[in-house]
N, C-alpha and C positions, 0 to 999 in steps of 0.2 A: 654602312649597313651593320646592324647589330643582330646577333644570333642568341636565342634563348639557351641557357645552360641546360644540361641534361635534366636537372631536377625540375626545371620549369616545364619541360616537354613531357616528362613521364606521366603526369596526370591525364594526358590525352589518350594514352594507350588503354585499350579495353582489356581488362584482366580482373582477377579476383579482388584487387584493391580499389577498383574504380567502378564497380557495378552500380553503386548508388548514383554516381554521375551519369552513367549510361541510362539508368532508368529515368532520371530527370530530363536528360536531353531527348530521349526517344518520346517521352510523354509530351514534351513541348512541341516537338516536330509533328507528332500525330495530331495534337490539338490544332496546330496551325493549319494542317491540311484539311482536317475535318471542318474547321470553321470556313475555310475557303470553299470547300464543296457545298457546305450548307448555304452559303451566301451567293453562289454562282447563279445568276439569273439568265445567263447566256453562255454559249460554248466558247466564246472568244472575245477578247477586248477590242479587236480590230486594230491593234497597234501595228505600225509599219516598221520595217527594219531601220529606216532612216531616223525614226524617233527613239527606238530602243537601243540601238547600237552605241550612241554616245554615252548613255548611262552606264553600260557595261564596260566600255573602254575607259571610263574615268575612274574605275575602281583600281586602287593601288594594291596589287597582290603581294607587294613587299612589306605591307603594313597590316599585319593581322589584327583582328578585332579582340581576340582573347576572351570572347564571350559568346556562348551559344545563342542567347537571346538576341544579341545585336546582329549576329550573323543571320538569324532567321528573319529579323526585321529587314535586313538588306535583301535577303532572298525573296521576300514578299514583293519588293519593288522591282527586282530585275528578272524574276521568273514566275512566281505564283500568280501575281496580278495579271500577267499576260499569257499564261500557259493556255494551250488548247485543251479543253476539258471534254474527253470522250464520253464521260458519263452523262453529259447533258443530252436530252432527247432530241435536240435540234442540231446535233452534230451528225451530219449525213454524208460525209465526204469519203474517206478512205476505209481500208480494211482494218480499222482500229476499234476494238470492242471495249465496252466498260468491263471492269474486272470484278470478280467475286471476292468476298472477304476472306474465305479460307486460303485463297491464293496469296492474298496480302500477308496473312500470317506466315505462310511459307517464305515469302520474300524477306520478311523481317528476320526469321530464324536463319535462313541460308546466308544472309549478308553478315550477320553477327558471328556465326560459327566459321564462315568463310572456307568451307571445304573446297578442295579442288578435285574435280572428278576425273583426273587422268589416271591415278594409280590407287590401289587398295590402301597403301600406307598413308594416303592423304585424305581418304574419304570413308573407308570401311563401310558402314551401313549405307551410306549414300550411293555407293557403287551398286549394292544389291537392290536398293529401291529403284534406281534408274533401270536396272535390268528387268525388274519385275514389271515396271510400267511399259517397257518395250515389249515384253511378252504379252501383256494385256492388250496393247494396241495392235500387235500382230494378230492376236486372236480375233479382235473386232474386225480387222481387215479380212480375215479368212485364211491367213497363212497357216502352214502346218508347223510341226515341232522343230523343223530345221531353221525357222526364221530367226532373225536377229536384227539389230539396229543400234542406233545411238542418238542421243539428243544433240541438236545443233543450234546455231545462233538464229536460224530462220530458213525460209523456203529457198532463198538464193543459195545458201551453203548446202542445203539438202540436195538441191538439183545439181549443183556442181559435183558433190560427192557421188551421186548416182551415176552421172555421166562419166566420171573418172573410172568407176567400177566397170561400167559398160565398155568403155574404151579398152581397158586392160583385158577384159574377157574377149573382145573382138581381136585384139592383137595376139592373144595367146591361142585362141581356139580357131580363128579363121585364117591365121597367117597373113593378116592384112598389114599394110603400111599406113601410117597416120594420114598421109595425103589422100588416100583413097577412102577414108572413113566419112560417113555421112550420118547426120541426125535428122530425123523427120518429125516435125511438129505441125500444129495447125497455125494459120495466120492469126488466130486469136490467142495463141499460147503466150506464156510469160517471157518477158525480155531476158530473164536470167538464163534461159536455155542458150540463146546466142552468146551471152556473156560468158557462160561456162565453156562453150566451144572455143571461144577466143583464149580463155585462160588455159585451156588444155592444149593449145597450140595446133588446133585443127584447121585453122585458116578461115577466111571470110565466106567461102562457098560451102562450108561443111554443113550448115543448117539449111534445110529445105522446108519451106512453109507451104502446106497444101491448103486448098480452098475449104471454106466452111459452108454450111447450109444456111438457110434463112434464120435458124436459131443459133447461129454462130458456133456450131458443133463441127468437128472434123468430119469430112465426107469419107466414109470407108472406101468408096469407089476411087476417089482421088488418091487415097493412100495406097490402094492396090496398084494403081497405075505408076505411082512414084517408086514403089518397091520393085516393080517390074523394070522400070526404066533404069534404076540403079544397077540391077542385076545384069541387064544387057550391056551397060556401059562399063562393067567390070568394077563397080564401086561396091563397097561393103557398108550396109546400113548397120551401124553399131547400136543404135537405139531408136525407138519410136517413143516420143513423149506425148502422151495423152493428158488432157487437163480435166480435172473434176472440180470445176468452179473457176472459170476464167475471171480475171480481175475486173474487166469492164462489164461483162454480160452475165456472169455467174453460170455460164453454159457448161454442161457436162458432156464430154465426148462420148460416143456410143462404145463403151468399154468392151462389151462382149464381142462385137464385130471386129474391133481393132485387135483385141487379144487373139482372135481366131486367125487373123491375117499374119500377126507376128509369129504365131506358133507354126504356121504352115509355110513360112518363108525362111528356109534354113540358110545361115551364112557359113555353116560348116557341118561336119558330121555330128557336132555336139548338140545341135538343136536350132531353134528359131532365133528371131530377132529379139533382143532385149526390149521389153516394154517397161517404161517408167511412167507412173501416173503421178502427176503433180496435183495432189489433193490438198494443197496448202489452205485453200479457202473451204472446199467442200468437205473437209474431214469432220466437221460437226455432224454430218449425216451418220457417222459411225455410231453415235449415241442417240440418234433419232428413232423413236418407236413408230413413227408414221412415214418416214421417207428413206429409211435405210436402203430400200430397193433401188434408189437412184444410183447407188454405187455398185450395183451388181456387175460382176466382171473384174472388179479391182483385185480380187484374190488371185487372178491369173497373171498379175504383173510380176516383174522381177524385182521392182523396187517402188516405193511409195513415199512421197513427201507429205508430211502433215504439219500444220502450224496450229498448235494449241492456242497460241496468242491471237489467232484470228477468230475462231469459232468455238473455243472452249472457255472463253471469258477469262483468259490468263494474262498476267502482265508480260510485257516483252522482257526477255526472250523466253519462249517455250516452244520448241519445234523439234522434229525428229525425222530421221530417215529410217525406213524399215526395208529390209530385204527378205525375199522369200527363202533364199539359201544363204545362211550366215557365213558359209565358207568364202564367199566372194569378198567379204570385208578384209581379207588378207591383203588385198591390193593396196590398201591404205596404211598397212602396218609398217612400223619401223621400230627396231629394238635398239635402245640406247643403254649402255652399260650402267649409267648412273640412275636410270629411271625405271625401265622395264626390260631388263635383260632376258634373253630367251629362256634361261633356266626358270624364271618365274612362270612363264607360260607353260613350260613343261611340268611344273608342279601344280598347275591349275589355279594359280593366283589370278583373280579376276581384275584385270587392268583395262579400263575403258579406253585408254589412249591407244590401245592396240587396234581400235575400230574407228577412231575419230581423226578428222583433219586438224583438230585443235590439240594443244597440249594442256596448258592451264585452262580450266573450264569450270564455270559456275555450276552449282547444284540446282539448276533450273527445274529439274524433275520434281523437286520437293513441292513446288507450287501445285502441280497437277496431282501429286500424291495426296496432299491435304484436301484438295477440292473433292477428289473421289471419296476420301475417307469421311468427310463431313457431309457432303451433299449427295454423292452417288452419281453414277453416269446418267441415270434416267432424268435427274433434275437438270443436268447440263443440257441434255438433249431437248428437254421441254423448253428451255430458254431459247435454244437455237430454232426450234420449230415455231416459236412465237414470232421471231423476226422474219422468218420465211412467210408465215401467214400474213404479217403486216405488209410485206413487200407485195404479195399477191393482191391485197386490197388496195394498195397504193397504185399498182399497175392499172387496176380498173378505174381508179380515180383520175389518173393522168390520161388514160386512153379516152375517157369520156369528156375531157376538157378541151374545147375547141381552141384554146390558146396554145396548146402544145401538140407536138407529134412525138410518138414514142417508137423506139426501134423494135424491141422484141420482149416477150415475157420471159423472165428469168426463172429457172427452177429453184434458185436460191434467193438472194435478197438485194439485188441491184436493180436499178432502173436507169436506162439511158434514154434521154429525151431532150427536146429543145423547144424553146419559145419560138413560135412562128408568127411574125407580124401579119396583120391583115393584108389582104391583097392590095397592091398599089405600090407606090415608090418605096415604102418602108420595107417591103419584102426582101429587097436586095441587101438590107442591113442585118439580116438574121444572124449571120455569124458573129458580127461585132456586137450585136445586141446581147447575145448569150454570153460572150466573153465579159462584157461590161456588167451584166447582171450578177455573174458569179463574183467578180471583184468588188462590186458595190455591196453585195450582201456580206462578204467577208469583212469589209471595212466597217460595216455597221456592227459586226459582232453578233447579230441576232441569230444567225445560223451559219453553218459551214457546209458547202457542197463541193463536189469535185467536177471535173470536166474531162472530156476526151474528144477524139475525132472519129467520125464514121464517114467513110467515103470522101475524105478530105473536107468535111464540114464540121463545124464546132458544135458539140453537144454538151449538155449538163448531165451529171450523174449523181444519183443517190446510192449510197451503200448503207443499208439498214442493218445494224448489228446490236441495237439497244432495245431490249424488250419494253423499256419504258417509253419509247417513241410511239405516239398514238397517231391515228389517222388524222386527227385534228392538227397535230404538229406538222404532218406532211402537207396538209391543205394550206396551213398558214405559210409555210416556206414557199409553196408554189405561188401563193398570192404575192409574197415579197419579191420573188424572182420575176414574175410577170410585170409587177409594178416598175421595177428597175429597168427591165428590158424595154417596156413600152415608153418610159420617159426618155430613154436613149433614142428610140425611133422617132418620137415626137419632136425632139430637138434637132435631129439630123435629117429627117425625111425630106424636108424642103430642099436641102442642099443635094441630097442623093438624087432627087428628081431632076436636078440640073447637072447631074454627073460631076458635082464638085467635090464629093467626098466618097472615098472607098477605103475599106479596110483600115479604119482608124486605129483599131487594136490589132496587134500581131501576136 
């Protein structure tokens, strides 16, 4: 093996002597991506892991190409050609949004400057920009001047952080022991709540899921019964997690009623139960001029998760945790002599590591900053309102189509539905037909949709986050799904009629 001498490696460093090389390399990369976006006629190539993996495995990482153009050519083959393109109007699967150009400007700047948002002496203005955005978001939520928060890697980290703070508050103020702590959420809440409880050492029984109504919203009466049951059993409810935009249904829990129950159920002399609102998906409503009322009551929460990379059209990652009382962030603080000694806090030096679960952290706030400075919040809200409008029209389209059955109307932008074969022997193949249709559609690359289960049955799911998606796009994808599903049924219904095939797909 040979190694380049220092002189050969130095030109790759980004500094004052290599800015022309940087300009050329960035221009070439930008043009490559722009060309791929310009030519993409479908959201996915349909490539399988079995086909792509050998190409990537065959690349010898010990033999560099020593050429940006050659590396981009190779990248075209192993990544850009087969990437899933969320900008395409027929990408309808997960909570992945197309991104706005001002945010891409931010991404380019923050990567090149490479600030780390842990301490002031590594970020300076970046620290203040993040703090200003936290203040702005807290104001949109309705929190008062005592509010604070920090940017995170995403909703899972934000939820973990919130429950860590809630746990420490319960242990401090209620005199509880960890084994007696409970977290209540709805059966439609995000899996990260249970994951966070496990990471916090609370045990498998710590998370209690209460029933939802027909619109997949937490039932306040069920929450009240569970709060009372925990009290009578000598258990301490350290947090109630409400959801403003569930992943599958986009449902928004009745926040005012839940907040009232939390406020009236004291775990100690210090006050009520901590309410955390997971608004990772629904945070786009904060800038909606027509639907902000759907978040009424969120201002009564102790903490709120927001994912700008879901409904503010930001690149991953751009998320934050907000707390109504910034003093609770002390539970995550640790002072290291080499990084953020206590004397710096005493001098008022603003170090974000004092609030964060992370140490080294990207300046992801810059993307949102430039988005707000170029577009403004009303423009972002208008884009989010567009996708919610499109989802409402799509719901009407699916509900009126006899080929499908739909679960419930979302206040946001999801649709959960399934193809229902005609009455007869093919009806028993409904689950497998929907699984097959989703896989066949992805393999074709013509569209990408998601799937989920409802009541043990397999359903398809659209998540609309692209304002460029039209009702015609939705109708076309429905026709494709119905065609794949019906072909599956036609091929296997004769066998199913004789009970010779069941559950071909798992």
